Z-matrix of the N, CA and C atoms (Angstrom, degrees):
N
C 1 1.436
C 2 1.601 1 109.76
N 3 1.195 2 118.62 1 135.93
C 4 1.449 3 122.04 2 -172.53
C 5 1.614 4 106.91 3 -83.73
N 6 1.273 5 118.59 4 -44.41
C 7 1.484 6 119.66 5 175.03
C 8 1.562 7 110.10 6 -104.13
N 9 1.321 8 113.74 7 119.50
C 10 1.476 9 110.17 8 177.91
C 11 1.550 10 115.87 9 -74.51
N 12 1.390 11 113.61 10 99.98
C 13 1.383 12 122.30 11 -169.66
C 14 1.617 13 109.34 12 -60.84
N 15 1.320 14 118.15 13 -31.79
C 16 1.421 15 120.28 14 -173.25
C 17 1.545 16 106.63 15 -69.00
N 18 1.280 17 124.28 16 -30.59
C 19 1.379 18 127.79 17 172.04
C 20 1.540 19 110.16 18 -70.81
N 21 1.218 20 121.17 19 -36.83
C 22 1.481 21 124.28 20 -177.41
C 23 1.593 22 107.69 21 -72.64
N 24 1.332 23 117.03 22 -35.85
C 25 1.370 24 118.56 23 -177.34
C 26 1.641 25 107.38 24 -71.12
N 27 1.248 26 117.43 25 -36.87
C 28 1.456 27 120.63 26 -175.19
C 29 1.520 28 112.79 27 -81.90
N 30 1.327 29 121.65 28 -0.21
C 31 1.418 30 125.20 29 173.74
C 32 1.526 31 110.85 30 -66.17
N 33 1.326 32 114.01 31 128.01
C 34 1.540 33 121.16 32 177.67
C 35 1.557 34 112.18 33 -109.90
N 36 1.209 35 118.07 34 -9.61
C 37 1.392 36 122.88 35 -175.29
C 38 1.545 37 105.86 36 -84.53
N 39 1.335 38 111.76 37 -178.69
C 40 1.589 39 122.04 38 -174.39
C 41 1.610 40 104.14 39 -73.76
N 42 1.375 41 108.39 40 114.89
C 43 1.507 42 119.83 41 178.43
C 44 1.488 43 111.88 42 -65.74
N 45 1.329 44 116.09 43 -29.13
C 46 1.430 45 120.52 44 -179.20
C 47 1.460 46 108.78 45 -64.76
N 48 1.371 47 117.77 46 -46.32
C 49 1.492 48 120.84 47 179.08
C 50 1.436 49 114.07 48 -58.54
N 51 1.473 50 117.19 49 -41.06
C 52 1.402 51 121.58 50 178.43
C 53 1.555 52 112.61 51 -66.77
N 54 1.284 53 114.48 52 -30.95
C 55 1.354 54 119.88 53 175.27
C 56 1.541 55 114.88 54 -66.79
N 57 1.211 56 115.52 55 -45.55
C 58 1.529 57 123.72 56 171.88
C 59 1.479 58 111.21 57 -56.99
N 60 1.383 59 118.63 58 -43.28
C 61 1.413 60 125.46 59 -179.71
C 62 1.499 61 107.80 60 -60.07
N 63 1.370 62 113.39 61 -46.38
C 64 1.487 63 118.91 62 -175.12
C 65 1.305 64 109.34 63 -66.59
N 66 1.351 65 125.06 64 -35.83
C 67 1.575 66 128.71 65 179.16
C 68 1.547 67 106.62 66 -62.21
N 69 1.409 68 117.24 67 -47.26
C 70 1.352 69 123.41 68 -179.72
C 71 1.407 70 115.95 69 -63.84
N 72 1.426 71 115.55 70 -40.68
C 73 1.449 72 117.77 71 174.04
C 74 1.380 73 118.35 72 -68.31
N 75 1.498 74 116.93 73 -33.53
C 76 1.541 75 115.87 74 174.92
C 77 1.524 76 108.53 75 -72.24
N 78 1.314 77 125.30 76 -24.26
C 79 1.524 78 119.79 77 170.19
C 80 1.539 79 111.75 78 -65.41
N 81 1.355 80 114.19 79 -43.35
C 82 1.460 81 118.42 80 177.03
C 83 1.586 82 113.32 81 -58.51
N 84 1.327 83 116.41 82 -41.04
C 85 1.405 84 119.29 83 -178.66
C 86 1.453 85 109.58 84 -70.03
N 87 1.380 86 115.93 85 -39.67
C 88 1.531 87 117.74 86 172.76
C 89 1.510 88 114.00 87 -50.83
N 90 1.205 89 115.46 88 -43.28
C 91 1.535 90 122.58 89 -170.90
C 92 1.561 91 105.94 90 -80.28
N 93 1.343 92 120.31 91 -56.02
C 94 1.429 93 127.69 92 -169.82
C 95 1.513 94 113.29 93 -88.82
N 96 1.315 95 114.58 94 -25.74
C 97 1.495 96 118.85 95 -174.65
C 98 1.646 97 109.58 96 79.44
N 99 1.204 98 108.94 97 165.71
C 100 1.478 99 121.66 98 177.81
C 101 1.531 100 112.17 99 -156.56
N 102 1.372 101 116.29 100 139.14
C 103 1.428 102 117.23 101 -177.37
C 104 1.645 103 110.45 102 -65.95
N 105 1.273 104 119.73 103 -30.47
C 106 1.431 105 122.64 104 -179.78
C 107 1.525 106 114.58 105 -64.19
N 108 1.254 107 116.56 106 -23.26
C 109 1.513 108 121.29 107 -178.57
C 110 1.591 109 105.28 108 -61.89
N 111 1.350 110 119.30 109 -44.92
C 112 1.425 111 120.30 110 178.47
C 113 1.399 112 114.04 111 -61.12
N 114 1.329 113 120.01 112 -33.58
C 115 1.413 114 124.59 113 -177.57
C 116 1.606 115 108.16 114 -74.22
N 117 1.411 116 115.21 115 -26.09
C 118 1.442 117 117.26 116 178.11
C 119 1.474 118 114.62 117 -99.86
N 120 1.305 119 121.44 118 28.69
C 121 1.489 120 129.81 119 175.74
C 122 1.597 121 105.60 120 58.48
N 123 1.318 122 116.37 121 40.41
C 124 1.440 123 119.55 122 170.81
C 125 1.535 124 112.69 123 74.64
N 126 1.327 125 119.56 124 22.19
C 127 1.469 126 122.72 125 -172.43
C 128 1.586 127 102.28 126 -94.64
N 129 1.309 128 120.64 127 97.28
C 130 1.366 129 126.97 128 -174.12
C 131 1.488 130 112.84 129 -72.46
N 132 1.247 131 116.90 130 -50.08
C 133 1.537 132 121.17 131 -177.06
C 134 1.550 133 108.26 132 -63.43
N 135 1.319 134 118.21 133 -43.15
C 136 1.423 135 117.75 134 179.35
C 137 1.522 136 112.59 135 -70.21
N 138 1.341 137 119.28 136 -28.18
C 139 1.337 138 115.62 137 172.71
C 140 1.532 139 116.55 138 -73.95
N 141 1.331 140 113.71 139 -30.34
C 142 1.542 141 119.94 140 174.61
C 143 1.435 142 106.19 141 -62.19
N 144 1.411 143 123.83 142 -51.86
C 145 1.341 144 123.79 143 179.70
C 146 1.454 145 118.54 144 -59.28
N 147 1.320 146 112.65 145 -38.93
C 148 1.495 147 117.24 146 171.20
C 149 1.496 148 116.61 147 -58.67
N 150 1.297 149 114.16 148 -41.72
C 151 1.452 150 120.05 149 -178.95
C 152 1.556 151 112.58 150 -68.37
N 153 1.265 152 114.95 151 -29.00
C 154 1.512 153 118.69 152 177.78
C 155 1.491 154 111.58 153 -81.82
N 156 1.367 155 117.06 154 -37.34
C 157 1.498 156 117.01 155 178.85
C 158 1.532 157 113.00 156 -74.98
N 159 1.413 158 114.46 157 -31.44
C 160 1.551 159 112.59 158 172.73
C 161 1.441 160 114.72 159 -86.31
N 162 1.433 161 118.03 160 9.66
C 163 1.420 162 124.56 161 -179.59
C 164 1.562 163 115.99 162 57.10
N 165 1.299 164 115.51 163 28.96
C 166 1.473 165 121.92 164 172.68
C 167 1.509 166 104.07 165 -69.69
N 168 1.235 167 114.77 166 -41.01
C 169 1.584 168 122.83 167 178.72
C 170 1.520 169 111.68 168 -118.36
N 171 1.244 170 121.53 169 121.71
C 172 1.537 171 123.18 170 -173.87
C 173 1.656 172 100.18 171 -103.71
N 174 1.300 173 107.81 172 165.23
C 175 1.498 174 116.79 173 176.47
C 176 1.443 175 108.67 174 -139.31
N 177 1.262 176 116.82 175 161.48
C 178 1.513 177 124.44 176 172.83
C 179 1.612 178 109.20 177 -144.97
N 180 1.208 179 110.66 178 153.64
C 181 1.572 180 116.11 179 -178.88
C 182 1.482 181 105.46 180 -95.84
N 183 1.302 182 114.62 181 141.80
C 184 1.522 183 120.04 182 175.40
C 185 1.523 184 101.83 183 -125.94
N 186 1.333 185 111.95 184 143.02
C 187 1.478 186 117.21 185 177.71
C 188 1.574 187 115.91 186 -74.43
């Protein structure tokens, strides 16, 4: 499974914030690339969501 749904279900924080972070991470992957994309058959958004859910990539909000 590309997206760990058990981790998504257990999220208690703001899902909108996570979605915005996933969109931004997907843009970063598009520009810079990532070795995980090849493992996921080129699925950039799914890779970005997985990286955030597994905390490989962390995000923070700035005013």
